[in-house]
C-alpha positions in Angstrom: -2.6 -25.8 33.8 -3.7 -22.8 31.7 -2.4 -21.9 28.3 0.4 -19.3 28.2 -0.8 -18.1 24.7 -3.2 -15.2 24.7 -5.3 -14.5 21.6 -4.5 -11.3 19.8 -7.4 -9.0 19.4 -8.0 -7.2 16.1 -8.0 -3.5 17.1 -8.5 -2.2 13.6 -11.5 -0.1 12.8 -11.8 -1.5 9.3 -11.0 -4.9 7.8 -8.2 -5.1 5.3 -8.8 -6.1 1.7 -5.9 -8.5 0.9 -5.9 -9.4 -2.8 -4.1 -12.5 -3.9 -2.0 -10.2 -6.2 -0.5 -6.9 -5.3 -1.8 -3.6 -6.8 0.7 -1.5 -8.7 0.8 2.0 -7.3 2.7 5.3 -7.7 3.9 6.9 -4.5 5.1 10.4 -4.0 5.8 12.9 -1.2 2.9 15.3 -1.0 3.9 17.4 2.0 6.8 17.9 4.3 6.1 19.7 7.6 2.8 20.9 6.2 4.4 22.4 3.0 3.4 21.1 -0.4 6.2 19.6 -2.4 6.4 18.4 -6.0 8.7 15.4 -6.3 8.9 12.4 -8.6 6.7 9.3 -8.3 8.1 5.9 -7.4 6.5 2.5 -8.2 5.3 0.6 -5.1 3.1 -2.5 -4.6 0.1 -2.3 -2.4 -0.2 -5.6 -0.5 -3.4 -4.8 1.4 -5.7 -1.8 2.0 -8.5 -0.7 4.3 -10.4 2.6 4.8 -7.7 3.6 7.5 -4.5 2.6 5.8 -2.5 0.3 3.6 0.6 -1.9 3.5 3.0 -1.6 0.6 6.3 -2.9 -0.6 9.1 -0.8 -2.1 12.8 -0.9 -3.1 13.2 2.5 -1.3 14.3 2.7 2.3 12.2 5.3 4.0 12.2 6.0 7.7 8.8 6.5 9.3 8.4 10.3 9.9 5.1 11.9 11.0 6.1 15.2 9.2 6.1 13.5 5.7 2.8 13.0 4.0 2.8 10.6 1.1 0.3 10.1 -1.8 -0.5 6.7 -3.3 -2.3 6.4 -6.6 -3.7 3.2 -8.1 -6.6 1.8 -10.1 -9.3 -0.3 -8.4 -12.2 -1.5 -10.6 -11.8 1.3 -13.1 -11.7 4.1 -10.4 -8.5 6.1 -10.1 -7.8 6.1 -6.4 -5.4 8.6 -4.7 -5.0 8.4 -0.9 -2.7 10.3 1.5 -1.0 9.0 4.6 2.0 8.7 6.9 4.3 5.8 7.1 4.0 4.4 10.6 6.1 1.3 10.4 8.9 -0.2 8.3 10.3 -3.7 7.9 13.2 -4.9 5.7 12.4 -8.0 3.6 15.3 -10.4 3.4 16.1 -11.0 -0.3 19.5 -11.9 -1.6 19.4 -9.9 -4.8 17.6 -6.6 -4.2 16.7 -4.7 -1.0 13.0 -4.6 -0.4 11.0 -2.9 2.4 7.5 -3.3 3.7 5.6 -0.3 5.1 2.5 0.4 7.0 0.6 3.6 6.2 -2.1 5.4 8.2 -4.3 7.5 6.0 -5.0 11.2 6.6 -8.6 11.2 5.4 -11.8 13.0 6.2 -15.1 11.2 7.0 -16.8 11.7 3.7 -13.8 10.4 1.7 -13.3 7.6 4.2 -17.0 6.5 3.7 -16.5 6.5 -0.1 -13.3 4.5 0.2 -15.0 2.0 2.6 -17.8 1.5 0.0 -15.3 1.0 -2.9 -13.2 -1.5 -0.8 -16.3 -3.4 0.3 -17.4 -3.9 -3.3 -13.8 -4.7 -4.3 -13.7 -7.4 -1.5 -16.9 -8.9 -2.8 -15.5 -9.0 -6.3 -12.3 -10.6 -5.1 -14.3 -13.5 -3.7 -15.4 -14.3 -7.2 -12.0 -13.9 -8.9 -8.5 -13.0 -7.8 -8.1 -10.8 -10.9 -11.0 -8.3 -10.7 -11.3 -6.4 -14.0 -9.9 -2.8 -14.3 -7.4 -3.1 -11.5 -3.6 -2.7 -11.8 -2.6 -6.1 -10.5 1.0 -7.3 -10.6 1.2 -11.1 -11.0 5.0 -11.2 -10.2 6.2 -11.3 -6.6 7.7 -8.1 -5.3 11.3 -9.2 -5.8 10.8 -10.1 -9.5 8.7 -6.9 -10.1 11.3 -4.6 -8.7 14.2 -6.5 -10.4 12.4 -6.1 -13.7 12.0 -2.4 -13.2 15.6 -2.1 -12.1 17.0 -3.9 -15.2 14.8 -1.7 -17.4 16.3 1.4 -15.7 12.9 2.5 -14.3 14.1 2.6 -10.6 15.9 5.5 -9.2 18.2 5.3 -6.2 
């Protein structure tokens, strides 16, 4: 009798870079319905990243909405990286103390910028094989719950 389990195919165009430790990032709303906006920036943790998108964790509850473009800024190997994308999925993370959410983001990125990002992430991936704490990156050693609790108690998280 044959197996009822079918293997899942990886349909991603680019491999994800999954560091052992999350990258600290600042997220903000860049555009709403095509109109530029200037709002505050919120701390988030980037869990993995590819040339097409990223996965992040936040204390904020944000519904996926294709009319809201977000920006994410972080530091990878000394390079200030800012990428733009739309939230395409959301999942609540069960914690007893603080509400946390995990999101998937699809980048809005042109070919030249995507090629540059691909090269940076490829080099980053190679460096991560040597050490989990690549120099000149904004790694957070704490898990997400502890990181956001720390920010909460220091009064650095808005509602």
